[in-house]
BAFI-3210 file (N, C-alpha, C; in Angstrom, 3 decimals, decimal comma, padded with zeros to 6 digits):
// residues 82
n [1|2|3|4|5|6|7|8|9|10|11|12|13|14|15|16|17|18|19|20|21|22|23|24|25|26|27|28|29|30|31|32|33|34|35|36|37|38|39|40|41|42|43|44|45|46|47|48|49|50|51|52|53|54|55|56|57|58|59|60|61|62|63|64|65|66|67|68|69|70|71|72|73|74|75|76|77|78|79|80|81|82]
n.u [014,222|013,876|012,571|009,818|007,480|007,746|007,665|005,097|003,563|004,176|003,153|000,435|-000,148|000,223|-001,826|-004,093|-003,900|-003,860|-006,239|-008,073|-009,111|-009,785|-007,282|-008,135|-010,182|-009,397|-007,559|-004,955|-006,245|-007,986|-009,359|-008,171|-010,015|-012,427|-015,372|-014,579|-012,079|-012,388|-010,795|-009,674|-007,854|-006,024|-005,783|-004,454|-002,068|-001,045|-000,687|001,283|003,340|003,829|004,797|007,189|008,528|008,601|009,635|011,458|010,979|010,199|007,258|006,619|004,481|003,298|003,451|001,952|-000,599|-001,263|-001,474|-003,829|-004,731|-004,225|-002,405|-000,997|000,398|002,041|003,547|004,902|006,519|008,074|009,461|010,975|012,605|014,120]
n.v [007,939|007,163|007,245|005,953|007,430|008,780|006,593|005,558|007,791|008,008|005,563|005,848|008,027|006,881|004,945|006,581|008,071|006,114|004,719|006,660|007,865|009,799|010,542|010,707|008,929|006,355|003,985|002,203|-000,216|-000,612|-002,658|-003,680|-004,737|-003,955|-001,910|000,802|001,216|-000,473|-002,011|-003,853|-006,796|-005,910|-003,192|-003,384|-004,582|-002,536|-000,545|-001,784|-001,848|000,863|001,318|-000,059|001,516|004,042|003,586|001,590|-001,039|-004,241|-006,071|-009,304|-011,507|-013,618|-012,640|-010,336|-011,324|-012,167|-009,876|-007,893|-005,513|-001,921|-001,341|-003,769|-003,748|-001,520|-002,470|-004,642|-003,308|-001,636|-003,620|-004,751|-002,645|-002,521]
n.w [002,068|004,936|007,366|009,310|009,165|006,709|004,941|005,469|004,736|002,013|001,023|001,696|000,055|-002,481|-002,480|-002,185|-004,549|-006,646|-006,212|-006,123|-003,752|-000,896|001,496|004,149|004,267|004,743|006,824|008,629|009,140|007,084|004,635|001,394|-000,419|000,562|001,181|001,294|-000,137|-002,316|-004,104|-006,894|-007,978|-009,913|-009,290|-006,831|-007,612|-009,249|-007,312|-005,787|-007,677|-007,877|-005,322|-005,523|-007,462|-006,165|-003,584|-003,814|-003,105|-003,853|-004,076|-003,897|-005,833|-004,340|-001,721|-002,037|-002,524|000,007|001,480|002,952|004,078|004,359|006,392|006,572|004,166|004,585|006,779|005,606|003,709|005,390|006,830|004,792|004,146|006,332]
ca.u [013,009|014,320|011,696|008,550|006,462|007,889|007,191|003,637|003,023|004,318|002,201|-000,907|-000,278|000,063|-003,169|-005,065|-003,790|-004,226|-007,621|-008,905|-009,794|-009,160|-006,489|-008,878|-011,216|-008,894|-006,490|-004,195|-007,126|-008,878|-009,020|-008,149|-011,205|-013,622|-016,215|-013,899|-011,102|-012,990|-009,713|-009,598|-006,477|-005,188|-005,515|-003,462|-000,803|-000,563|-000,202|002,556|004,331|004,161|005,646|008,503|009,124|008,801|010,363|012,466|010,643|009,385|006,341|006,381|003,072|002,837|003,264|000,869|-001,868|-001,531|-001,677|-005,251|-005,045|-003,235|-001,379|-000,163|001,316|003,041|004,427|005,769|007,513|008,999|010,316|011,915|013,563|014,990]
ca.v [007,552|006,295|007,219|005,249|008,392|008,992|005,382|005,540|008,894|007,652|004,496|006,436|008,838|005,961|004,359|007,642|008,431|004,991|004,286|007,872|007,946|010,766|009,905|010,661|007,905|005,033|003,906|000,961|-001,385|-000,638|-003,698|-003,231|-005,167|-003,516|-000,860|002,096|001,264|-001,205|-002,311|-005,198|-007,300|-005,044|-001,984|-003,718|-004,780|-001,210|000,120|-002,439|-001,379|002,237|001,188|-000,452|002,684|005,159|003,216|000,581|-002,309|-005,118|-006,941|-010,504|-011,863|-014,450|-011,744|-009,405|-012,038|-012,310|-008,546|-007,574|-004,164|-000,863|-001,521|-004,920|-003,301|-000,663|-003,319|-005,395|-002,389|-001,248|-004,786|-004,904|-001,527|-002,787]
ca.w [002,762|006,009|008,536|009,221|008,761|005,271|004,266|005,602|003,948|000,603|000,718|001,730|-001,153|-003,604|-002,400|-002,470|-005,967|-007,518|-005,995|-006,139|-002,461|-000,004|002,561|005,411|004,169|005,105|007,815|008,543|009,231|005,929|003,652|000,004|-001,144|001,272|000,596|001,215|-001,229|-003,438|-005,040|-007,448|-007,960|-010,755|-008,503|-005,812|-008,338|-009,647|-006,100|-005,441|-008,648|-007,483|-004,132|-006,044|-008,115|-005,232|-002,368|-004,121|-002,464|-004,688|-003,330|-004,717|-005,996|-003,224|-000,578|-002,370|-002,346|001,445|002,062|002,867|004,555|004,165|007,419|006,225|003,117|005,243|007,593|004,694|003,142|006,472|007,126|003,677|004,203|007,482]
c.u [013,364|013,322|010,374|007,442|006,528|007,360|005,670|002,996|003,072|003,302|000,772|-001,159|-000,504|-001,353|-004,229|-005,079|-004,318|-005,705|-008,600|-009,786|-009,054|-008,444|-007,258|-009,930|-010,729|-007,804|-005,810|-005,067|-008,049|-008,446|-009,059|-009,436|-012,511|-014,324|-015,467|-012,960|-011,595|-011,960|-009,837|-008,126|-005,541|-004,834|-004,402|-002,089|-000,215|-000,035|001,148|003,663|004,764|005,034|007,067|009,226|009,499|009,671|011,435|012,232|009,715|008,533|006,048|004,896|002,524|002,581|002,066|-000,497|-002,256|-001,822|-003,128|-005,578|-003,916|-002,083|-000,458|000,826|002,420|004,033|005,390|006,879|008,527|009,971|011,361|012,983|014,511|014,872]
c.v [006,620|006,204|006,509|006,171|008,641|007,800|005,340|006,604|008,574|006,588|005,023|007,285|007,984|005,393|005,401|007,990|007,323|004,620|005,461|007,988|008,966|010,041|009,774|009,552|006,516|005,131|002,549|-000,292|-001,540|-001,729|-003,142|-003,583|-004,775|-002,374|000,449|002,187|000,566|-001,528|-003,724|-005,602|-006,438|-003,749|-002,234|-003,922|-003,432|-000,428|-000,467|-002,008|000,046|002,252|000,844|000,749|003,769|004,835|002,160|-000,758|-003,086|-006,004|-008,146|-010,870|-012,669|-013,604|-010,832|-010,058|-012,150|-010,977|-008,130|-006,132|-003,184|-001,046|-002,690|-004,562|-002,435|-001,498|-004,105|-004,497|-001,973|-002,380|-004,969|-003,807|-001,651|-001,767]
c.w [003,911|007,156|008,248|008,730|007,255|004,480|004,299|004,722|002,454|000,206|000,721|000,489|-002,388|-003,625|-002,750|-003,954|-006,872|-007,413|-005,943|-004,896|-001,607|001,125|003,872|005,424|004,582|006,156|007,682|008,553|008,021|004,942|002,226|-000,726|-000,457|000,566|000,382|000,022|-002,484|-004,524|-005,578|-007,514|-008,804|-010,021|-007,490|-006,459|-008,747|-008,451|-005,696|-006,398|-008,312|-006,237|-004,568|-006,648|-007,100|-004,026|-002,603|-003,453|-003,389|-003,782|-004,224|-004,748|-004,825|-001,979|-000,810|-002,177|-000,880|002,128|001,846|003,255|004,242|005,156|007,130|005,123|003,716|006,025|006,711|004,159|004,200|006,790|006,042|003,687|005,389|008,531]
res [m|s|s|e|v|d|v|d|d|t|i|e|g|i|i|a|d|r|l|r|v|d|r|s|a|f|d|d|d|t|p|f|d|g|e|t|l|d|a|d|s|l|d|v|v|e|a|a|e|a|v|d|v|n|l|g|v|h|v|p|d|a|e|l|e|a|i|e|t|v|g|e|l|k|s|f|v|r|a|e|l|g]
***
C-alpha cells in the first residue's frame, strides 16, 4: 500500500464498512460525529483498529481524539507511512 490513492481507498472502505455508510455519502471534510457518519467514540476506535490491521499504522489515543474528519485520518495515516 504505497500510493496515496490506495491508502485513501482503504480508509474509505473501512469507514464505509464499519459505519455502514455508502462511500458516496462522505468526503474528506465529513466529520466523524456529524449527521452523515454519526460515529460515536467506539466506532472511531474500531475504525482506527481496522486501519492498524489493514495498513499497519497505529493511531494513538491522543491522536485519535484530535482527529475529527475523514481527511484528517487519511492525512495522519499518510504521514505515518512516510
